[in-house]
C-alpha positions in Angstrom: 48.0 -119.5 182.7 46.8 -118.2 179.3 49.2 -118.1 176.3 49.7 -114.3 176.3 50.8 -114.3 180.0 53.3 -117.2 179.3 54.7 -115.3 176.3 55.2 -112.1 178.4 56.8 -114.1 181.2 59.1 -115.9 178.8 60.1 -112.7 177.0 60.9 -111.0 180.3 62.9 -114.0 181.5 64.8 -114.2 178.2 65.6 -110.5 178.4 66.9 -110.9 182.0 69.1 -113.8 181.0 70.6 -112.5 177.7 69.1 -109.2 176.8 72.3 -107.2 177.2 74.3 -109.6 175.0 71.9 -110.5 172.1 69.2 -107.8 172.4 65.7 -108.5 171.2 66.6 -112.0 170.2 66.6 -112.8 173.9 63.0 -111.7 174.2 62.0 -113.5 171.0 63.4 -116.9 172.0 62.3 -116.5 175.6 58.7 -115.9 174.4 58.9 -118.9 172.1 60.3 -121.1 174.9 57.5 -119.8 177.2 54.9 -121.3 174.9 56.6 -124.7 174.3 55.2 -126.5 177.4 51.6 -125.8 176.2 52.2 -127.7 173.0 50.9 -130.7 175.0 47.5 -129.7 173.7 48.4 -131.3 170.4 48.0 -134.7 172.2 44.2 -134.1 172.3 44.0 -135.0 168.6 45.5 -138.4 169.1 44.3 -139.4 172.6 41.0 -140.2 174.2 39.6 -137.5 176.4 40.8 -139.0 179.7 44.4 -139.5 178.5 44.5 -136.0 177.1 43.4 -134.6 180.5 46.1 -136.7 182.2 48.7 -135.5 179.8 47.7 -131.8 180.1 50.4 -130.0 182.1 52.1 -133.3 182.6 55.6 -134.1 181.3 55.9 -130.9 179.3 55.4 -128.9 182.5 57.9 -130.9 184.5 61.3 -129.9 185.9 62.7 -133.0 184.1 61.5 -131.7 180.8 63.1 -128.3 181.4 66.4 -129.9 182.3 66.5 -132.2 179.3 65.0 -129.8 176.6 67.0 -126.7 177.5 70.5 -127.9 176.6 69.2 -129.4 173.3 67.4 -126.2 172.3 70.5 -124.2 173.5 72.8 -126.3 171.3 70.5 -126.0 168.3 70.2 -122.2 168.6 73.9 -121.8 169.1 74.5 -123.9 165.9 72.1 -121.7 164.0 73.8 -118.5 165.2 77.4 -119.7 165.5 78.7 -117.7 162.6 77.4 -114.4 163.9 79.8 -112.1 165.8 79.5 -111.8 169.6 76.8 -114.4 169.7 75.8 -116.2 172.9 77.4 -119.6 173.8 75.6 -122.9 173.9 75.7 -122.6 177.7 74.2 -119.1 177.7 71.4 -120.1 175.3 70.7 -123.2 177.3 70.4 -121.1 180.5 67.9 -118.8 178.7 65.8 -121.8 177.6 65.9 -123.5 181.0 64.7 -120.3 182.8 61.9 -119.7 180.2 60.8 -123.3 180.2 60.8 -123.8 184.0 59.1 -120.6 184.9 56.1 -121.6 182.7 55.0 -124.5 184.9 56.0 -122.7 188.1 53.5 -120.0 187.2 50.9 -122.7 186.2 51.3 -124.3 189.7 49.3 -121.3 191.1 46.2 -122.1 189.0 43.4 -124.6 189.7 44.5 -127.2 187.2 48.1 -127.1 188.5 51.1 -129.0 187.0 52.9 -132.3 187.4 56.1 -130.4 188.1 57.8 -133.4 189.6 56.8 -135.8 186.8 57.2 -138.8 186.7 56.0 -138.8 190.3 52.2 -138.8 190.5 51.8 -135.4 192.1 49.9 -132.5 190.7 50.7 -129.1 192.4 47.8 -126.6 192.3 47.9 -123.7 194.7 44.5 -122.2 193.5 45.5 -118.6 194.2 45.2 -117.1 190.7 42.8 -117.5 187.8 44.1 -118.9 184.5 43.2 -115.4 183.0 44.0 -112.5 185.3 44.4 -109.1 183.5 45.7 -107.5 186.8 48.7 -109.8 186.6 49.2 -109.7 182.8 48.5 -106.2 181.6 51.0 -104.2 183.7 53.6 -106.9 183.0 52.9 -106.7 179.2 53.2 -102.9 179.2 56.5 -102.9 181.0 58.0 -105.7 178.7 56.9 -103.7 175.6 58.5 -100.6 177.1 61.7 -102.5 177.5 61.4 -104.0 174.0 61.4 -100.5 172.5 64.2 -99.1 174.6 67.8 -99.2 173.6 69.6 -102.5 174.0 71.7 -102.7 177.1 70.5 -99.4 178.6 69.8 -99.0 182.3 66.3 -98.0 181.4 65.6 -101.2 179.5 66.9 -103.3 182.4 64.7 -101.3 184.8 61.5 -101.7 182.8 62.0 -105.4 182.4 63.0 -105.9 186.0 60.0 -103.8 187.2 57.7 -106.1 185.2 59.1 -109.2 186.9 58.9 -107.6 190.3 55.4 -106.2 190.1 54.0 -109.4 188.7 55.7 -111.4 191.5 54.4 -109.0 194.2 50.9 -109.4 192.8 51.3 -113.2 193.0 52.3 -113.0 196.6 49.3 -110.7 197.3 46.9 -113.3 195.7 48.3 -115.9 198.1 47.5 -113.5 201.0 44.0 -113.0 199.5 43.5 -116.8 199.4 44.4 -117.0 203.1 42.0 -114.2 204.1 39.1 -115.6 202.0 39.6 -119.1 203.3 39.2 -117.9 206.9 36.1 -115.9 205.8 34.5 -118.9 204.3 35.4 -121.1 207.2 34.1 -118.6 209.8 30.8 -118.3 207.8 30.3 -122.1 207.8 30.9 -122.2 211.5 28.5 -119.4 212.1 25.8 -121.3 210.1 26.6 -124.5 212.0 27.3 -126.4 208.7 29.3 -129.6 209.2 31.8 -130.1 206.4 34.7 -132.4 205.4 36.9 -130.0 203.4 37.0 -126.6 201.7 38.7 -125.6 198.4 38.9 -121.9 197.5 39.9 -120.1 194.3 39.5 -116.7 192.6 36.8 -116.3 189.9 37.5 -115.4 186.3 39.6 -112.3 185.4 40.2 -111.1 189.0 41.4 -111.8 192.5 38.7 -109.9 194.3 35.8 -112.3 194.0 36.5 -115.7 195.4 34.5 -118.9 195.5 34.6 -121.9 197.7 33.7 -125.6 197.2 32.6 -127.2 200.4 32.2 -130.9 200.8 29.5 -132.2 203.2 28.2 -135.7 203.7 25.7 -135.8 200.9 26.4 -132.6 198.9 28.8 -130.0 197.8 28.1 -126.4 198.8 29.3 -123.5 196.6 29.6 -119.9 198.0 31.0 -116.6 196.8 32.7 -113.8 198.6 34.0 -110.5 197.3 36.2 -108.1 199.3 33.6 -105.5 198.4 30.7 -107.4 199.9 28.7 -105.3 202.4 29.1 -108.2 205.0 30.7 -111.5 205.5 27.5 -113.5 205.7 28.1 -116.0 202.8 25.2 -117.7 201.0 26.0 -121.4 200.3 24.0 -123.3 197.6 24.0 -127.1 197.8 24.6 -129.5 194.9 23.7 -133.1 195.6 26.5 -135.6 195.0 24.6 -138.6 193.7 27.9 -140.3 193.5 26.3 -143.7 194.3 25.0 -143.7 190.7 28.6 -144.7 189.6 28.8 -147.7 191.9 28.4 -150.2 189.1 31.0 -148.6 186.8 33.4 -146.6 189.0 36.1 -149.2 188.6 35.9 -149.1 184.8 39.4 -148.0 183.6 38.4 -144.6 182.0 35.9 -143.8 184.7 38.3 -144.6 187.5 41.0 -142.4 185.9 38.6 -139.5 185.5 37.5 -139.7 189.1 41.2 -139.5 190.2 41.7 -136.4 188.1 38.7 -134.6 189.9 40.3 -135.3 193.3 36.9 -136.2 194.6 35.3 -132.9 193.6 32.6 -134.3 191.4 28.9 -134.6 191.2 26.7 -136.9 189.1 24.0 -135.6 186.8 21.7 -137.2 184.2 21.6 -136.1 180.6 18.7 -138.1 179.3 19.8 -141.7 179.8 23.5 -140.7 179.9 25.5 -140.3 183.2 27.4 -137.1 183.4 30.3 -136.4 185.8 30.6 -132.7 186.7 34.0 -131.5 187.8 33.2 -128.8 190.4 36.7 -127.4 190.7 36.4 -125.1 187.7 33.1 -123.4 188.7 29.6 -123.0 187.3 28.3 -120.7 184.7 25.7 -119.2 187.0 25.3 -119.3 190.8 23.0 -122.2 191.6 22.6 -123.3 188.0 24.0 -126.8 188.4 25.7 -126.4 185.0 29.5 -126.6 185.4 32.2 -125.5 183.1 33.8 -129.0 182.9 31.6 -132.0 182.5 32.1 -135.5 181.0 29.5 -138.0 179.8 30.0 -141.8 180.2 28.8 -143.9 177.4 29.2 -147.6 176.4 31.0 -148.2 173.1 31.9 -151.7 171.9 31.1 -153.1 175.3 33.4 -150.7 177.0 32.6 -147.6 179.2 34.3 -144.6 177.8 34.4 -140.9 178.8 33.8 -137.9 176.5 34.3 -134.3 177.5 31.1 -132.2 177.0 31.9 -128.9 175.3 30.7 -126.0 177.5 27.5 -124.5 176.2 28.1 -120.8 176.3 26.5 -118.3 173.9 29.2 -115.7 173.3 26.4 -113.3 172.4 25.7 -113.3 176.1 29.3 -112.4 177.0 28.7 -108.7 177.6 25.8 -109.6 179.9 27.9 -112.1 181.7 30.8 -109.8 182.1 28.5 -107.1 183.4 27.1 -109.5 186.0 30.5 -110.7 187.0 31.8 -107.2 187.7 28.6 -106.3 189.4 29.2 -109.2 191.7 32.8 -108.2 192.2 31.5 -104.8 193.4 29.4 -106.5 196.1 26.0 -107.2 194.5 25.4 -110.7 196.0 22.6 -111.4 193.6 24.4 -110.5 190.3 25.3 -114.0 189.4 22.4 -115.8 191.1 20.0 -118.2 189.6 17.0 -119.0 191.8 17.5 -122.4 193.4 15.5 -124.5 195.8 18.8 -125.7 197.2 19.7 -122.4 198.7 20.9 -122.7 202.3 20.2 -119.1 203.4 
């Protein structure tokens, strides 16, 4: 999830592990440890775009990394603090670091990108039940952790605030899993009512909330995308089709970088043309506008030095339009089915 959320979680875990013994230092080092796994983004400066994608939430988000890094960091911190009275032991610092490091990828497993928690095994875990930025999860958690931070060390009230933050955030996570199950059944039932033959469905919440959900639906020749909010006036979901055009990759799909990118998308990709350039659109992370055919993550394939290489296309989003977009998003959350819609000839209903 986003960096603020991971900092809050790390601080809360650090406080739970050693707050009574070392006070605010437990929150500080827990927060720092909670950000360490995301340092894998540095690799983007030294790797090609495909390798950077493969590395993202890879080894640094694994159980193995937590097990190896925690005792090293614990020893270093104990060495730094060893001359201070009543300081934590190496074992205690190592336990704090392990908890803060391992809860980071465990949280990220619930997002769309997921993590390679069992690295080096080639398995990416992604539950798709919470958006990478969800204020409903983060803000109450942040408030309670701050209340604990400014409460006397070791007091029952401090422990209560911190524990409450962990409990409320965990309960909300469980609720989003329930929401995913409910919305999945809603999407499935709507497809059946419309007699749409499909191969598979993937559902996830939209940005900043867990009320408005979207589904990617694979059919023989296209992908359908639909939206459903718990505040919608009915459960009749409008699905808009996006042609696959995957055959356009037939001549180059076995090129090393192309093949690796297709594996990353898990099959959820469509091909588009950008002039004479072939573009691979990753459908898993949504579109800017319903029916727009412009997806958040896209990659262009170009030939350089007799080799086909992949470059990520930076999303074209005008931040001057952000207030308008946010207004449309929350209007759609409230049940206005046309709030995010762009007219499209591909509309199924």
